[in-house]
C-alpha beads as a LAMMPS data file, in Angstrom:
LAMMPS data file: protein, C-alpha beads

453 atoms
452 bonds

1 atom types
1 bond types

-500.0 500.0 xlo xhi
-500.0 500.0 ylo yhi
-500.0 500.0 zlo zhi

Masses

1 110.0

Atoms # bond

1 1 1 58.878 64.830 -349.788
2 1 1 60.401 68.257 -350.401
3 1 1 58.576 70.066 -353.169
4 1 1 59.365 73.007 -355.416
5 1 1 60.108 75.598 -352.768
6 1 1 59.236 73.976 -349.473
7 1 1 62.814 74.529 -348.269
8 1 1 63.167 78.061 -346.978
9 1 1 66.320 79.812 -345.974
10 1 1 66.979 81.734 -342.806
11 1 1 65.836 85.279 -342.387
12 1 1 68.832 87.547 -342.466
13 1 1 68.727 88.067 -338.711
14 1 1 68.471 84.394 -337.740
15 1 1 71.416 82.351 -336.502
16 1 1 71.608 78.673 -335.585
17 1 1 74.218 76.315 -334.264
18 1 1 74.670 75.096 -337.861
19 1 1 75.507 78.505 -339.328
20 1 1 78.253 77.154 -341.582
21 1 1 78.162 73.561 -342.737
22 1 1 81.170 72.680 -344.812
23 1 1 81.003 69.942 -347.408
24 1 1 82.703 66.712 -346.359
25 1 1 86.479 66.670 -346.776
26 1 1 86.562 70.414 -347.561
27 1 1 88.089 72.588 -344.887
28 1 1 86.335 75.752 -343.740
29 1 1 87.692 78.812 -345.506
30 1 1 86.710 82.434 -345.137
31 1 1 87.388 84.737 -348.039
32 1 1 89.719 87.643 -347.533
33 1 1 86.882 90.080 -348.348
34 1 1 84.759 89.537 -345.266
35 1 1 82.276 92.349 -344.553
36 1 1 79.508 93.238 -342.130
37 1 1 76.113 91.641 -342.949
38 1 1 74.282 94.826 -344.042
39 1 1 77.253 96.985 -345.002
40 1 1 76.772 97.910 -348.655
41 1 1 79.526 96.626 -350.912
42 1 1 80.088 97.635 -354.515
43 1 1 79.871 95.020 -357.221
44 1 1 83.297 93.588 -358.028
45 1 1 84.545 93.778 -361.664
46 1 1 83.987 90.471 -363.463
47 1 1 86.528 90.735 -366.278
48 1 1 88.761 87.714 -366.723
49 1 1 87.310 85.526 -363.988
50 1 1 84.446 83.192 -363.215
51 1 1 81.288 84.581 -361.653
52 1 1 80.941 83.352 -358.065
53 1 1 77.379 82.021 -357.607
54 1 1 75.386 80.928 -354.545
55 1 1 71.978 79.277 -354.218
56 1 1 69.475 80.264 -351.513
57 1 1 66.932 77.537 -350.783
58 1 1 67.659 73.921 -351.729
59 1 1 64.250 72.525 -352.675
60 1 1 63.206 71.015 -355.997
61 1 1 63.327 74.241 -358.043
62 1 1 66.923 74.773 -356.884
63 1 1 68.103 71.218 -357.509
64 1 1 66.063 70.643 -360.655
65 1 1 66.478 73.980 -362.481
66 1 1 68.933 76.449 -360.931
67 1 1 71.746 74.050 -360.076
68 1 1 71.787 72.368 -363.547
69 1 1 71.819 75.770 -365.268
70 1 1 74.661 77.018 -363.080
71 1 1 76.531 73.735 -363.545
72 1 1 76.236 74.007 -367.328
73 1 1 77.838 77.451 -367.281
74 1 1 80.418 76.249 -364.774
75 1 1 81.445 73.557 -367.266
76 1 1 81.951 76.336 -369.821
77 1 1 84.148 78.331 -367.451
78 1 1 81.598 81.112 -366.916
79 1 1 80.594 80.559 -363.285
80 1 1 81.777 78.903 -360.095
81 1 1 79.168 77.596 -357.633
82 1 1 80.609 78.516 -354.245
83 1 1 77.828 78.046 -351.673
84 1 1 74.260 77.105 -350.807
85 1 1 72.000 78.213 -347.956
86 1 1 68.989 76.573 -346.306
87 1 1 67.588 76.617 -342.768
88 1 1 67.420 72.801 -342.957
89 1 1 70.983 71.709 -342.167
90 1 1 70.479 68.182 -343.500
91 1 1 68.924 69.483 -346.718
92 1 1 71.800 71.826 -347.478
93 1 1 74.323 69.064 -346.723
94 1 1 72.595 66.784 -349.244
95 1 1 72.357 69.569 -351.804
96 1 1 76.045 70.367 -351.500
97 1 1 77.069 66.704 -351.631
98 1 1 74.882 65.955 -354.664
99 1 1 75.848 69.100 -356.543
100 1 1 79.504 69.356 -355.644
101 1 1 78.963 72.688 -353.868
102 1 1 81.870 73.352 -351.479
103 1 1 80.187 75.448 -348.766
104 1 1 76.828 74.946 -347.060
105 1 1 75.230 77.431 -344.665
106 1 1 72.086 77.878 -342.621
107 1 1 72.689 81.630 -342.247
108 1 1 72.406 83.948 -345.223
109 1 1 74.340 86.869 -343.761
110 1 1 77.306 84.714 -342.870
111 1 1 77.427 83.188 -346.342
112 1 1 77.317 86.622 -348.000
113 1 1 80.092 87.909 -345.752
114 1 1 82.362 84.883 -346.105
115 1 1 81.855 83.866 -349.725
116 1 1 81.208 87.272 -351.353
117 1 1 79.157 85.854 -354.276
118 1 1 78.697 87.874 -357.448
119 1 1 75.349 86.226 -358.176
120 1 1 72.714 84.798 -355.832
121 1 1 69.895 82.512 -357.009
122 1 1 66.889 82.806 -354.705
123 1 1 64.691 79.678 -354.660
124 1 1 62.573 80.240 -351.549
125 1 1 58.873 81.034 -350.942
126 1 1 57.791 84.521 -352.072
127 1 1 57.405 85.944 -348.571
128 1 1 61.198 85.702 -348.110
129 1 1 62.202 87.205 -351.456
130 1 1 62.288 90.878 -350.471
131 1 1 64.477 90.449 -347.400
132 1 1 66.867 88.009 -349.061
133 1 1 67.139 90.038 -352.278
134 1 1 67.898 93.239 -350.393
135 1 1 70.536 91.459 -348.289
136 1 1 72.237 90.121 -351.423
137 1 1 72.127 93.471 -353.235
138 1 1 73.609 95.267 -350.245
139 1 1 76.377 92.671 -350.202
140 1 1 77.223 93.600 -353.797
141 1 1 75.655 90.527 -355.432
142 1 1 73.384 90.459 -358.448
143 1 1 70.164 88.514 -357.820
144 1 1 68.249 85.983 -359.875
145 1 1 64.987 85.440 -357.986
146 1 1 62.307 82.853 -358.658
147 1 1 58.814 84.037 -359.503
148 1 1 56.713 85.537 -358.152
149 1 1 59.343 88.168 -357.415
150 1 1 57.787 89.540 -354.211
151 1 1 54.247 89.581 -352.803
152 1 1 53.411 93.234 -353.573
153 1 1 54.334 96.276 -355.652
154 1 1 55.505 97.975 -352.452
155 1 1 57.971 95.143 -351.926
156 1 1 59.145 95.345 -355.534
157 1 1 59.777 99.075 -355.307
158 1 1 61.680 98.586 -352.053
159 1 1 63.915 96.016 -353.732
160 1 1 64.507 98.212 -356.777
161 1 1 65.536 101.072 -354.488
162 1 1 68.433 98.910 -353.266
163 1 1 69.840 98.207 -356.734
164 1 1 73.011 99.805 -358.030
165 1 1 72.650 103.038 -359.983
166 1 1 75.362 102.457 -362.565
167 1 1 76.420 98.994 -363.653
168 1 1 74.664 96.983 -360.963
169 1 1 74.091 95.023 -358.933
170 1 1 70.558 94.422 -360.222
171 1 1 67.784 91.994 -359.263
172 1 1 66.326 89.922 -362.102
173 1 1 63.248 87.680 -361.937
174 1 1 63.107 84.133 -363.284
175 1 1 60.817 84.510 -366.313
176 1 1 62.406 81.792 -368.410
177 1 1 59.480 81.543 -370.844
178 1 1 60.633 84.828 -372.407
179 1 1 63.851 83.170 -373.473
180 1 1 64.697 80.686 -376.211
181 1 1 64.546 80.805 -379.986
182 1 1 60.758 80.652 -380.348
183 1 1 59.944 83.618 -378.133
184 1 1 62.838 85.613 -379.614
185 1 1 61.644 84.990 -383.181
186 1 1 57.999 85.863 -382.497
187 1 1 58.968 88.949 -380.481
188 1 1 60.952 90.223 -383.451
189 1 1 58.120 89.504 -385.912
190 1 1 55.611 91.403 -383.782
191 1 1 57.965 94.304 -383.044
192 1 1 58.708 94.699 -386.769
193 1 1 55.008 94.370 -387.665
194 1 1 56.021 91.666 -390.144
195 1 1 52.606 90.025 -389.778
196 1 1 50.781 93.323 -389.375
197 1 1 49.412 94.800 -386.176
198 1 1 48.507 92.466 -383.291
199 1 1 44.750 92.669 -382.779
200 1 1 43.375 89.903 -380.555
201 1 1 45.133 87.663 -378.028
202 1 1 44.388 84.866 -375.586
203 1 1 46.587 83.912 -372.626
204 1 1 45.733 80.701 -370.802
205 1 1 47.265 78.903 -367.835
206 1 1 44.804 76.167 -366.933
207 1 1 46.469 73.664 -364.633
208 1 1 45.285 71.197 -361.999
209 1 1 46.261 71.199 -358.338
210 1 1 44.610 68.951 -355.757
211 1 1 44.119 69.330 -352.011
212 1 1 47.465 67.672 -351.291
213 1 1 49.219 70.478 -353.182
214 1 1 47.657 73.054 -350.873
215 1 1 48.492 71.017 -347.782
216 1 1 51.958 72.652 -347.922
217 1 1 51.563 75.289 -345.176
218 1 1 52.650 78.376 -347.106
219 1 1 50.487 77.753 -350.188
220 1 1 47.095 79.335 -350.739
221 1 1 47.791 82.156 -348.266
222 1 1 48.147 85.827 -349.172
223 1 1 50.915 86.464 -346.662
224 1 1 53.189 83.628 -347.739
225 1 1 52.343 82.829 -351.374
226 1 1 51.274 86.328 -352.379
227 1 1 48.300 85.219 -354.456
228 1 1 46.581 82.334 -356.187
229 1 1 47.021 80.969 -359.732
230 1 1 47.226 84.445 -361.269
231 1 1 50.302 85.152 -359.147
232 1 1 51.875 81.730 -358.677
233 1 1 51.067 79.945 -361.934
234 1 1 49.761 82.228 -364.678
235 1 1 52.443 84.842 -364.116
236 1 1 54.742 83.081 -366.613
237 1 1 52.334 83.219 -369.556
238 1 1 51.134 86.709 -368.623
239 1 1 54.742 87.892 -368.531
240 1 1 55.411 86.341 -371.939
241 1 1 52.271 87.957 -373.363
242 1 1 53.435 91.361 -372.104
243 1 1 56.917 90.733 -373.472
244 1 1 55.425 90.058 -376.906
245 1 1 52.702 92.718 -377.030
246 1 1 54.208 95.534 -374.988
247 1 1 52.595 97.803 -372.395
248 1 1 49.017 97.226 -371.232
249 1 1 46.631 100.099 -370.544
250 1 1 43.613 98.707 -368.667
251 1 1 42.152 95.501 -367.232
252 1 1 38.736 94.245 -366.180
253 1 1 38.690 90.989 -364.194
254 1 1 36.780 88.437 -362.105
255 1 1 38.127 85.936 -359.577
256 1 1 36.633 82.927 -357.836
257 1 1 37.299 80.491 -355.040
258 1 1 35.350 77.563 -356.426
259 1 1 36.967 74.387 -355.055
260 1 1 39.913 74.794 -352.710
261 1 1 39.826 75.825 -349.071
262 1 1 42.346 78.634 -349.468
263 1 1 42.550 82.367 -348.806
264 1 1 43.379 83.238 -352.400
265 1 1 41.425 82.586 -355.589
266 1 1 41.667 79.302 -357.489
267 1 1 40.504 80.735 -360.835
268 1 1 40.484 84.149 -362.509
269 1 1 39.578 85.652 -365.852
270 1 1 40.446 89.055 -367.279
271 1 1 40.047 91.313 -370.301
272 1 1 43.154 93.373 -371.046
273 1 1 43.592 96.323 -373.423
274 1 1 47.106 97.110 -374.641
275 1 1 48.521 100.501 -375.567
276 1 1 48.671 99.266 -379.166
277 1 1 44.903 98.815 -379.105
278 1 1 45.077 95.000 -379.037
279 1 1 42.581 93.199 -376.802
280 1 1 43.348 90.025 -374.838
281 1 1 41.581 87.505 -372.643
282 1 1 43.486 85.937 -369.743
283 1 1 42.459 82.773 -367.873
284 1 1 44.319 81.371 -364.851
285 1 1 43.099 78.204 -363.146
286 1 1 44.217 75.341 -360.913
287 1 1 40.932 73.501 -361.490
288 1 1 41.589 72.125 -364.988
289 1 1 42.375 68.390 -365.399
290 1 1 43.319 68.897 -369.064
291 1 1 46.365 71.046 -368.314
292 1 1 47.737 73.479 -370.866
293 1 1 49.645 76.748 -371.155
294 1 1 48.683 78.676 -374.279
295 1 1 49.185 82.031 -375.940
296 1 1 47.437 82.960 -379.187
297 1 1 47.925 86.268 -380.978
298 1 1 45.906 87.189 -384.073
299 1 1 47.734 89.727 -386.216
300 1 1 46.460 91.315 -389.421
301 1 1 48.241 88.799 -391.643
302 1 1 48.762 85.721 -389.459
303 1 1 47.872 83.954 -386.207
304 1 1 50.672 82.945 -383.829
305 1 1 49.966 80.212 -381.302
306 1 1 52.088 78.688 -378.544
307 1 1 50.826 75.521 -376.849
308 1 1 52.833 73.772 -374.114
309 1 1 52.769 73.117 -370.381
310 1 1 55.921 74.051 -368.447
311 1 1 58.322 75.047 -371.245
312 1 1 58.486 75.413 -375.007
313 1 1 60.695 74.729 -378.004
314 1 1 60.302 75.708 -381.669
315 1 1 57.871 72.835 -382.259
316 1 1 55.430 74.293 -379.739
317 1 1 54.909 77.404 -381.876
318 1 1 52.595 77.534 -384.888
319 1 1 52.089 80.385 -387.362
320 1 1 48.980 80.252 -389.564
321 1 1 49.024 82.832 -392.375
322 1 1 46.049 84.648 -393.833
323 1 1 44.965 83.155 -397.192
324 1 1 46.498 85.965 -399.238
325 1 1 49.868 86.111 -397.459
326 1 1 52.800 85.807 -399.947
327 1 1 54.592 82.455 -399.773
328 1 1 57.995 84.064 -399.268
329 1 1 56.706 86.016 -396.244
330 1 1 55.149 82.909 -394.756
331 1 1 58.402 80.989 -395.162
332 1 1 60.273 83.718 -393.287
333 1 1 57.683 83.835 -390.501
334 1 1 57.835 80.074 -390.023
335 1 1 61.643 79.886 -389.972
336 1 1 62.498 79.847 -386.265
337 1 1 66.167 78.970 -386.793
338 1 1 68.163 76.676 -384.520
339 1 1 66.049 75.353 -381.650
340 1 1 66.868 76.842 -378.248
341 1 1 64.159 75.765 -375.774
342 1 1 62.924 78.110 -373.092
343 1 1 64.752 77.252 -369.891
344 1 1 66.521 78.541 -366.832
345 1 1 69.779 78.016 -368.710
346 1 1 68.671 80.222 -371.612
347 1 1 67.818 83.057 -369.228
348 1 1 70.949 82.551 -367.128
349 1 1 73.149 82.920 -370.222
350 1 1 71.484 86.246 -370.938
351 1 1 71.853 87.355 -367.319
352 1 1 75.552 86.476 -367.181
353 1 1 76.146 88.441 -370.394
354 1 1 74.431 91.461 -368.802
355 1 1 76.531 91.074 -365.667
356 1 1 79.755 91.083 -367.651
357 1 1 78.599 94.119 -369.635
358 1 1 77.459 95.943 -366.485
359 1 1 74.002 96.405 -368.015
360 1 1 70.536 96.055 -366.503
361 1 1 69.280 92.554 -367.427
362 1 1 65.912 91.734 -368.915
363 1 1 63.103 90.974 -366.445
364 1 1 64.481 93.453 -363.909
365 1 1 63.439 96.965 -362.936
366 1 1 60.467 98.330 -364.880
367 1 1 60.695 95.402 -367.305
368 1 1 60.263 92.935 -364.443
369 1 1 57.620 94.992 -362.641
370 1 1 55.077 95.093 -365.480
371 1 1 53.654 91.592 -364.949
372 1 1 53.357 92.118 -361.178
373 1 1 51.529 95.397 -361.825
374 1 1 49.095 93.689 -364.211
375 1 1 48.411 90.905 -361.702
376 1 1 47.868 93.458 -358.936
377 1 1 45.455 95.338 -361.177
378 1 1 43.686 92.069 -362.018
379 1 1 43.019 91.434 -358.331
380 1 1 41.918 95.009 -357.705
381 1 1 39.518 94.880 -360.627
382 1 1 38.087 91.528 -359.559
383 1 1 37.573 92.578 -355.937
384 1 1 36.212 96.092 -356.637
385 1 1 34.197 95.328 -359.786
386 1 1 35.902 98.184 -361.623
387 1 1 38.246 98.756 -364.547
388 1 1 41.821 99.382 -363.406
389 1 1 44.282 101.359 -365.510
390 1 1 48.039 101.007 -365.724
391 1 1 49.911 103.213 -363.289
392 1 1 47.002 103.888 -360.924
393 1 1 48.124 101.571 -358.105
394 1 1 50.737 103.288 -355.973
395 1 1 51.464 104.334 -352.373
396 1 1 48.207 104.942 -350.532
397 1 1 46.281 102.370 -352.559
398 1 1 45.449 99.308 -350.412
399 1 1 46.402 97.007 -353.302
400 1 1 49.917 98.473 -353.340
401 1 1 50.728 96.705 -350.065
402 1 1 48.441 93.635 -350.248
403 1 1 47.052 91.892 -353.295
404 1 1 43.734 91.278 -351.526
405 1 1 43.474 95.019 -350.891
406 1 1 41.532 94.411 -347.686
407 1 1 38.481 93.326 -349.700
408 1 1 35.756 91.598 -347.642
409 1 1 35.745 87.887 -348.309
410 1 1 39.347 87.957 -349.523
411 1 1 41.227 89.687 -346.729
412 1 1 41.863 86.908 -344.151
413 1 1 41.079 89.410 -341.398
414 1 1 37.537 89.923 -342.724
415 1 1 36.055 86.527 -343.620
416 1 1 32.857 86.454 -345.597
417 1 1 29.565 85.319 -344.135
418 1 1 29.005 81.577 -344.768
419 1 1 26.753 80.796 -347.690
420 1 1 23.118 79.879 -347.108
421 1 1 21.671 76.849 -348.901
422 1 1 20.115 77.539 -352.274
423 1 1 16.318 77.422 -352.465
424 1 1 14.354 75.976 -355.398
425 1 1 13.611 78.433 -358.153
426 1 1 10.054 79.792 -358.356
427 1 1 8.240 80.306 -361.654
428 1 1 8.960 83.619 -363.289
429 1 1 6.381 86.371 -362.937
430 1 1 5.726 89.045 -365.532
431 1 1 8.407 91.708 -365.496
432 1 1 7.698 95.015 -363.796
433 1 1 9.172 98.247 -365.090
434 1 1 12.840 98.554 -364.245
435 1 1 13.908 100.929 -361.526
436 1 1 17.237 102.771 -361.617
437 1 1 20.118 100.519 -360.611
438 1 1 21.934 101.164 -357.387
439 1 1 25.752 101.092 -357.445
440 1 1 27.264 97.646 -357.007
441 1 1 28.920 96.928 -353.682
442 1 1 32.697 96.883 -354.039
443 1 1 32.930 93.318 -352.725
444 1 1 30.192 91.826 -354.898
445 1 1 32.463 89.311 -356.620
446 1 1 34.185 88.462 -353.351
447 1 1 30.931 87.711 -351.558
448 1 1 29.642 85.541 -354.381
449 1 1 32.817 83.570 -354.761
450 1 1 33.231 83.084 -351.016
451 1 1 29.755 81.569 -350.984
452 1 1 30.746 79.234 -353.801
453 1 1 33.836 77.907 -352.026

Bonds

1 1 1 2
2 1 2 3
3 1 3 4
4 1 4 5
5 1 5 6
6 1 6 7
7 1 7 8
8 1 8 9
9 1 9 10
10 1 10 11
11 1 11 12
12 1 12 13
13 1 13 14
14 1 14 15
15 1 15 16
16 1 16 17
17 1 17 18
18 1 18 19
19 1 19 20
20 1 20 21
21 1 21 22
22 1 22 23
23 1 23 24
24 1 24 25
25 1 25 26
26 1 26 27
27 1 27 28
28 1 28 29
29 1 29 30
30 1 30 31
31 1 31 32
32 1 32 33
33 1 33 34
34 1 34 35
35 1 35 36
36 1 36 37
37 1 37 38
38 1 38 39
39 1 39 40
40 1 40 41
41 1 41 42
42 1 42 43
43 1 43 44
44 1 44 45
45 1 45 46
46 1 46 47
47 1 47 48
48 1 48 49
49 1 49 50
50 1 50 51
51 1 51 52
52 1 52 53
53 1 53 54
54 1 54 55
55 1 55 56
56 1 56 57
57 1 57 58
58 1 58 59
59 1 59 60
60 1 60 61
61 1 61 62
62 1 62 63
63 1 63 64
64 1 64 65
65 1 65 66
66 1 66 67
67 1 67 68
68 1 68 69
69 1 69 70
70 1 70 71
71 1 71 72
72 1 72 73
73 1 73 74
74 1 74 75
75 1 75 76
76 1 76 77
77 1 77 78
78 1 78 79
79 1 79 80
80 1 80 81
81 1 81 82
82 1 82 83
83 1 83 84
84 1 84 85
85 1 85 86
86 1 86 87
87 1 87 88
88 1 88 89
89 1 89 90
90 1 90 91
91 1 91 92
92 1 92 93
93 1 93 94
94 1 94 95
95 1 95 96
96 1 96 97
97 1 97 98
98 1 98 99
99 1 99 100
100 1 100 101
101 1 101 102
102 1 102 103
103 1 103 104
104 1 104 105
105 1 105 106
106 1 106 107
107 1 107 108
108 1 108 109
109 1 109 110
110 1 110 111
111 1 111 112
112 1 112 113
113 1 113 114
114 1 114 115
115 1 115 116
116 1 116 117
117 1 117 118
118 1 118 119
119 1 119 120
120 1 120 121
121 1 121 122
122 1 122 123
123 1 123 124
124 1 124 125
125 1 125 126
126 1 126 127
127 1 127 128
128 1 128 129
129 1 129 130
130 1 130 131
131 1 131 132
132 1 132 133
133 1 133 134
134 1 134 135
135 1 135 136
136 1 136 137
137 1 137 138
138 1 138 139
139 1 139 140
140 1 140 141
141 1 141 142
142 1 142 143
143 1 143 144
144 1 144 145
145 1 145 146
146 1 146 147
147 1 147 148
148 1 148 149
149 1 149 150
150 1 150 151
151 1 151 152
152 1 152 153
153 1 153 154
154 1 154 155
155 1 155 156
156 1 156 157
157 1 157 158
158 1 158 159
159 1 159 160
160 1 160 161
161 1 161 162
162 1 162 163
163 1 163 164
164 1 164 165
165 1 165 166
166 1 166 167
167 1 167 168
168 1 168 169
169 1 169 170
170 1 170 171
171 1 171 172
172 1 172 173
173 1 173 174
174 1 174 175
175 1 175 176
176 1 176 177
177 1 177 178
178 1 178 179
179 1 179 180
180 1 180 181
181 1 181 182
182 1 182 183
183 1 183 184
184 1 184 185
185 1 185 186
186 1 186 187
187 1 187 188
188 1 188 189
189 1 189 190
190 1 190 191
191 1 191 192
192 1 192 193
193 1 193 194
194 1 194 195
195 1 195 196
196 1 196 197
197 1 197 198
198 1 198 199
199 1 199 200
200 1 200 201
201 1 201 202
202 1 202 203
203 1 203 204
204 1 204 205
205 1 205 206
206 1 206 207
207 1 207 208
208 1 208 209
209 1 209 210
210 1 210 211
211 1 211 212
212 1 212 213
213 1 213 214
214 1 214 215
215 1 215 216
216 1 216 217
217 1 217 218
218 1 218 219
219 1 219 220
220 1 220 221
221 1 221 222
222 1 222 223
223 1 223 224
224 1 224 225
225 1 225 226
226 1 226 227
227 1 227 228
228 1 228 229
229 1 229 230
230 1 230 231
231 1 231 232
232 1 232 233
233 1 233 234
234 1 234 235
235 1 235 236
236 1 236 237
237 1 237 238
238 1 238 239
239 1 239 240
240 1 240 241
241 1 241 242
242 1 242 243
243 1 243 244
244 1 244 245
245 1 245 246
246 1 246 247
247 1 247 248
248 1 248 249
249 1 249 250
250 1 250 251
251 1 251 252
252 1 252 253
253 1 253 254
254 1 254 255
255 1 255 256
256 1 256 257
257 1 257 258
258 1 258 259
259 1 259 260
260 1 260 261
261 1 261 262
262 1 262 263
263 1 263 264
264 1 264 265
265 1 265 266
266 1 266 267
267 1 267 268
268 1 268 269
269 1 269 270
270 1 270 271
271 1 271 272
272 1 272 273
273 1 273 274
274 1 274 275
275 1 275 276
276 1 276 277
277 1 277 278
278 1 278 279
279 1 279 280
280 1 280 281
281 1 281 282
282 1 282 283
283 1 283 284
284 1 284 285
285 1 285 286
286 1 286 287
287 1 287 288
288 1 288 289
289 1 289 290
290 1 290 291
291 1 291 292
292 1 292 293
293 1 293 294
294 1 294 295
295 1 295 296
296 1 296 297
297 1 297 298
298 1 298 299
299 1 299 300
300 1 300 301
301 1 301 302
302 1 302 303
303 1 303 304
304 1 304 305
305 1 305 306
306 1 306 307
307 1 307 308
308 1 308 309
309 1 309 310
310 1 310 311
311 1 311 312
312 1 312 313
313 1 313 314
314 1 314 315
315 1 315 316
316 1 316 317
317 1 317 318
318 1 318 319
319 1 319 320
320 1 320 321
321 1 321 322
322 1 322 323
323 1 323 324
324 1 324 325
325 1 325 326
326 1 326 327
327 1 327 328
328 1 328 329
329 1 329 330
330 1 330 331
331 1 331 332
332 1 332 333
333 1 333 334
334 1 334 335
335 1 335 336
336 1 336 337
337 1 337 338
338 1 338 339
339 1 339 340
340 1 340 341
341 1 341 342
342 1 342 343
343 1 343 344
344 1 344 345
345 1 345 346
346 1 346 347
347 1 347 348
348 1 348 349
349 1 349 350
350 1 350 351
351 1 351 352
352 1 352 353
353 1 353 354
354 1 354 355
355 1 355 356
356 1 356 357
357 1 357 358
358 1 358 359
359 1 359 360
360 1 360 361
361 1 361 362
362 1 362 363
363 1 363 364
364 1 364 365
365 1 365 366
366 1 366 367
367 1 367 368
368 1 368 369
369 1 369 370
370 1 370 371
371 1 371 372
372 1 372 373
373 1 373 374
374 1 374 375
375 1 375 376
376 1 376 377
377 1 377 378
378 1 378 379
379 1 379 380
380 1 380 381
381 1 381 382
382 1 382 383
383 1 383 384
384 1 384 385
385 1 385 386
386 1 386 387
387 1 387 388
388 1 388 389
389 1 389 390
390 1 390 391
391 1 391 392
392 1 392 393
393 1 393 394
394 1 394 395
395 1 395 396
396 1 396 397
397 1 397 398
398 1 398 399
399 1 399 400
400 1 400 401
401 1 401 402
402 1 402 403
403 1 403 404
404 1 404 405
405 1 405 406
406 1 406 407
407 1 407 408
408 1 408 409
409 1 409 410
410 1 410 411
411 1 411 412
412 1 412 413
413 1 413 414
414 1 414 415
415 1 415 416
416 1 416 417
417 1 417 418
418 1 418 419
419 1 419 420
420 1 420 421
421 1 421 422
422 1 422 423
423 1 423 424
424 1 424 425
425 1 425 426
426 1 426 427
427 1 427 428
428 1 428 429
429 1 429 430
430 1 430 431
431 1 431 432
432 1 432 433
433 1 433 434
434 1 434 435
435 1 435 436
436 1 436 437
437 1 437 438
438 1 438 439
439 1 439 440
440 1 440 441
441 1 441 442
442 1 442 443
443 1 443 444
444 1 444 445
445 1 445 446
446 1 446 447
447 1 447 448
448 1 448 449
449 1 449 450
450 1 450 451
451 1 451 452
452 1 452 453
């Protein structure tokens, strides 16, 4: 069975005998704007025509989320789905046949040169995102890339360096939980301080994944998945929390590998301070049978809570006022308006509007980088047993180029020493006077958690 992103597309230098696979009964056509694979092309004006879209990777996230969103806008005359790419020739044939996509390819460069898409949806494993995004940007296409955007901050900065400087093309990340009527309403309330200052928050992504989930070869590995549940699962709620509360200033974290035989963590916790002064707890887990995604924000005059799993509508939000809050204020806070659920479609509408306006879209550039920076800082804090501040991880920092940062017990190249069996506890003896503490070893958490695996 093909799962969310098991289907990967070709690297931009790979060619196969199935480079172009045309849909049945549709003749092969090259566009008149053919260009060299890595020759930079300017974005083409979009006024008065449909946006030409292509999908890279044809697994479940492509067929279940990206294709329906693109098809919905195609039905409205906004976009035209022109091509799909996957290294699995049979998979891309099925995808094209099922979705009515005219051109199927197993080579990304050839598709970009022949079809000249305006927008590329990237639905492949994270390790491929940088190369594929850069190839699309250089071909003049805007990019809508599944999360996590890329494995490291170094990769993100390399991608951003390839974006257009005035009017695009830009690379946007799929953070669909930011979008929809509920998130929009609460964002406005918090920005306007309608419920007073935000003070305390909780961000929770506690899901359950069994051994079969990690049997997919690229999962649970730093090189191919980027990270564990903080990176691959909790990133959505953490991104939404940042979108609601604004910039963070510092983080203190712990991470564990408690159940799964993986390189990454399977649970993490963090304390986050925001520039506003608000404090938040963050929990990310794949060990939790009672699955839930939750954000709670306590403001001076009301508590806002979102409880859902993989997406939310107005009914998933609850606002509880303080006892003395005026009834008319409460009524305004609790009026979310027409229900627009969070979804790929909601974000795609916003992205298409930005494309037509020639404006940088939300969840791109610095706005898209902030959640990746927080996650990177979370890992650094957990593996070094130190507080990490916003902006401190840059070139020269080992966590800038690898989320494990080379930490013993977490870096695959430096496995931890196997745990020794626990011995029975002995009765406590009277305490002796304390001696000055010695500094903690940087890998203290890593060693402990490796022993617990």
